[in-house]
N, C-alpha and C positions, 0 to 999 in steps of 0.2 A: 452781701454787698452793703457798705456803709452809705447813709444818706448825708454825712457831713460834707459840706460845701456843694451839695447837689442844688441846682437852681429849680425849685419847685413852684410852678404856677398852680396857685390854689383858688379854684373859682367856686363861688357859692351861687345857688339859684334858689327860688322861692319856696322850698320846702322848709318853712320856718320851725316846725316841730323838731327838726333834728339840729338846729343851730348851736344849742349848747354842747353836744358832744362834737360836733364839727369844729368849733372854735377850740375845744380842748385838744383836738388833733393838730390844729395849728400850732398851738403851745408846745405839744410834744415834738413836733418836727423841728421847731426853732431850738428847743432844748437839745436835740441832736446834732445841732450845728447846720442844719439845712438853711439855705437862702430862700425864704418863702415869699413870693410876689403875689400879694392878694388881688383878686378880681371878684367883682360882684356883678350880678345882673341888675337891671333897672329895678326889678321888684324888690330884690333883696336889699338893695342900697337905699331905697326910698320909702318902703312901706313898713309901718308898725303893725305888730300883729299880737295876739294873746300870748306869744312866746317871747315878747319884748320890744322895746324901741329900736328902730333902725340906727338911730344915732348911738345908742349904747353899744350895739354890736360893732358898728364902724369904729368907735373910739377904741374898743377892746382889741380889735384885728390890728388897728394902727399901732397901738402900743405894743402889742406882741411881737409884730414883725418889724417895727421901726420904719415902715413904708406907707406911702400914700396908697389908696386902693385904686385900681384901675377899674373905672365905673362908665366908661363911654366907648363906643365903637372906635372913635378916632384914636383913644388912647391904648386900645387893645390891638389894632392892626399891626404895630411895629414889632410885637411879640415875636413873630417868626423872621422877618428881614434882619432884626437886630440879635437874633439867637439869644433871647432873653431867658429861655427855660430849657432845661434838660428833659424835664417830664412835667406834665400837667394832670392835675387831678380836678374833676367837677364834683364837688362833695357839699352839699347834697345835690343830686342831679334830678330834677323834677321831670315829670312826664312830658311836660311841654318842651323842655330843653332836649330831651331824649328824641322826640318827634323831630324837631329842628335838626339836630345832628344827623340823624337817620336820612333825612330828606334834603340835605344840603341848604338849609335856610340860615342865612347869617344876617339877623336883625337885632341882636343884643350884644352887650360887651362879652358875655361868655362865650357865645357861638362865634364871635369874631376872634376871640382869644384862641379858642379851639382850632378854628380853620387856620389861623396864623402859625400857631405852633405846629399843627400837622404838616404844613409844607415843608418842615425840615425832617420828616420821616421819624418823628420821635414820639415815645409812648404817651397816649392819653388814657388816663384811668377815669372810669365812670363808677360812681358810688350812688346807685339807684335809691330814690326815696319818692315813691308815688303810689297813690291809693288805686290807680287803674293798670298796674303793671302785668297783672293776669288777665287783662280784658283789653281795653282800647291801646294800652301802650305795648303790649306783647309782641306785636309785629315789629315795631320799631326797635325793641330790645334785641330781638331776633337778628334783625339787620346789623346792629352794631356788634353783636357777639361774633359775627362772621366777617368782621371788617378788620382790615391790616391796621395795626398800630393802636387798637382798642383794647383795653384791659378792664376787668371788672373787679371791684371790691366784693368779696363773697357777701352774699344777701339771703334773706330769709323772709317768710311771710311775716308781716308786722303784726297782725292781730286776725288769725284765721276765723274767728268766731264772728266778731263784728265787722272786720274789714277783709273779706275773704279774697279780694283781689289785689291787696296792697303788698308791696315788697319794700324793704329797707335794708341798707348796707350794714355790716357789721364794723362799727367804728375801731374797735380793737385790731382790725385786720389791715388797717390803712397802712401802716408802716412796711408790714411784710408784703402787701400788694405792690406798693411802689418799688420795693426792692426787687422783686421777681419781674416786674414791668421793665425795670432798667435793663434786666438781663434778656428781654424779649420773651418772657414766659408768663402765662396765665397762672396765677396761683390756684391750687386746687384744695378742697373742692369749692366750686363756686357757688352752690347752693347748699346752705346750712340747714 
C-alpha cells in the first residue's frame, strides 16, 4: 500500500533521545507524498533537553510538513470530527503517554489527538520509547497490544546491559508499520 496522499497524524511525546530519528521519519513520509499533520505534547513542544532546543525541533517539523503544529488540547479535539487523519502515529511514545492511553486519560494534546482520531475507528500506531517498558509500563503496553485499532512499530531492548527495562522502536520500520496498519494488520515480528 502506498502512503502517497495518506493523511498521517504524527504525534511526538517527551522521549527526547529519539527526536532526531523521529524527525527524519517525518521527512521520509513527506518525501513519499504523505500529508503529515504534526502534533506535539506539552513537554515535547515546550522543553529544551540535552538533545536539542524545543524551538529548533518545532522549526524543523514546521518546515518539513509546511504546517503549524497542533500543541493544545483545543486544537487536537477536532481531528476526529473533521476526519483530519487516515492514520495516526505516536512517535516517540513515552511510558507516560502509554499509561494515559491504556487508562483513558485525556489531558495532553497527544492523548486528545489519539482519542479524537480513534472515534473514527482508524488505526493508531504506537512507537514505544521508554526506560520502564519491561517494568512499570509493561502492564499498560500489554493493554494496548490487545486493544482494537492499536498497532505497534517493532521494538527491541534499548540497552540491555545499562538499561535492562528499556524498549525503543525501530525507526526503519515506521513506513512498513503504517502501511500494514492501514490494511488492519500488525507487522511482524513485533519484537526484534
